[in-house]
C-alpha positions, 0 to 999 in steps of 0.5 A: 489985076492980079486979084482978077486973074486969080478969081478967073482961074479959080472959077475955071477950075471949079467949073471943070470939076463940077462938069466932070462926070463922076465915073471918070474919077474917084471923089471923097467918100463918106461911108455909112451903114443902114440901120434896121428899124420899122419900115427899113428894108435891108437894114443891119442889126446891131450884131451885124453892125458890130461885125461890119465894124470889125470887118473894116479894121481887118480889111485895112490890116489886109490892105496894109499887108498888101502895101508892105509886100508891094514895096519889097524889092523885086516883088514883081519877079516873085512867084506869087506876084507873077501868078496873080498879076502876070509879069507886066504889071507895076507893083506901085500901080497896084498899091496906089490904085487898089490898096492905098484908097482902102486904107485912106477911105474906110472908116467906121461907118455912120449909121443912117435910117434911110437911103433918101438923099444919098449922093455919088460921094456916099457908100452905104453898107446894107444887110438884106434878109433871107427873102432877098432874091440874091440871098442864096446866090452870093456872099455880097454884091456891089452897086454903083451910083447912077441917075440920082440915087434910089430915091430918084429912080436911080442907084446908090453906091451900095455894098450889100452883105447877105446873111450867109456872109455873116453866119459863115464868116470866120475871124480874120486871124483864124482863116490865116492860120488855117491857110498856113497849115492846110492850104485852105480855110473853112469859112470866108472872112468878111475882110476877104469879102470886103477887099473883093467888093471894094475893087468893084466900088467906084467911090473907093478905087475910081472908075479907071481901076474898077474891077470885074468878076472874070468869067472863063467858059461861062464860069466865074473865076473865084478859086485860087487855082482858077485865078492863077491858071485859067484867067488870061494874063491880060485879064488878071489885073482886072479880076477883083478876086485876084486882089482879094487873094493877093492881100490875103496871101501876103498875110498867110504866106509871105514867102510866096512873094520873096523869091525871084523867078525872073529866070530860074526860081531860087530858094525861098530866103530864110527869115531874117535873123533876129537882133542881138539878144540882150545880155544875160543878167549877171548872177546876183552878187553876194552882200559886200563884206563891210570891214569895220575898224575894231574900236579900241576898247576903253573901259571906265577909269577905276576908282582908287581902292578905299581901305576897309575899316578894322573889324570889330572884336568878337564878343567872348564865347559863353560856355555851354552848360553840362549835358545831363546824364541819360537814365539807365536802359530798362532790361528787355523781357526774355524771348518766348520760343516759337513752336516747331514747324510740322514736317511736310508729308513725303513726296509721291514719286511720279510714274516713269515717262513712256519712251518715244518711238524712234524717228523714221529716217527721211529718204535722201534728197535727189540731186537736181540736174545741172543747169544747162548754160544758155547760148551767148547772145548774138550782137545786133548789127549796128544801126545805119544812120538815115540820110538827113531829110531835105526840106521841101519848098513851100510851093509846088515844083516850078511850072510854066506860067499860063502866058507861055513866057520863058520865065518859070515861076512856082504856082501858089499852092492851096485853094478855096472855091466857096466864094461868090458875089455879084457885081451889079455894075451901074 
């Protein structure tokens, strides 16, 4: 009996799941990428596939940054949150509906060579070439499944990246640093584009959370100042671009989400002090002095002195024979006298030296005029110290939000209006 009831319940649940139309809920998604090849339209080259793989990693980093920010206490009262979503939205709902699915669903896409046989659970990335009708109109476009897929005359779940998205894409970290310094970036990072596009994609966020591109006066709101100031408060949570800006700003300017503008804006809190630094290393100690005990010097035991034997008697000295007498010296011959030296001729007297003319006396040196003393240097007045420069807040002066509420919050500085996309819907 119990087994039968369980079977009936399982059958009922399976039947209900199969009967539920896809747009009402989000299903498990398989991410794919269309490879370029003979006869393949909108296929991605190997270089583009590598860029898309890098984009997936950066997109998940942005989504994780957004989730960490949404978990902060009182983030709903911060200037950044209020400016992008208004005062009546729950941070937990945004995290669960728009960023958690990005982290859990996106993975390195599986390459395919045809769109045939795709289902409502498949999401495929494609790369149209420059001949595509939308090539000059958008960075990317999103299409949701309807009517059995393109092979059956319907539509597949696609995110189509135009060539301009690849050529002008900036590395994610470069764009973050640019915005920190100058309040804008030169080129749109692919991760920013992907955060925007997945907000249109039912396989990622589900039909209940699917966003649109909000227009005001016939113009689509993409710029940071536009999404803050021109989109009505009730429409901000429906704008895909608001989620893209939120995720990006949590990485580039997290201070926008740490103040509290529930009444009067307070100062942006200082960053947390780092932990206690590790103790400094002690100076290298010298080598320890090793005291050694002086070992008692013990010489070897001397042997007793042996008495020398008596010296033998020397033989008697033999007398030398007498020296023979030298012969007498022969008488020397008489010295012959040298001839006399001839006398030198008399020295001729030199003529007298002529007297030098008398030295002419030099004129007396004219005395130099006395040096005039320089006037004393006047002491400079003391320099007056300048008053300390007051640090400016990272955002603009408080401005009333566009919904006309009493809360006064700061608008986020900076802007970029060069983004564009197409939401192809269903």
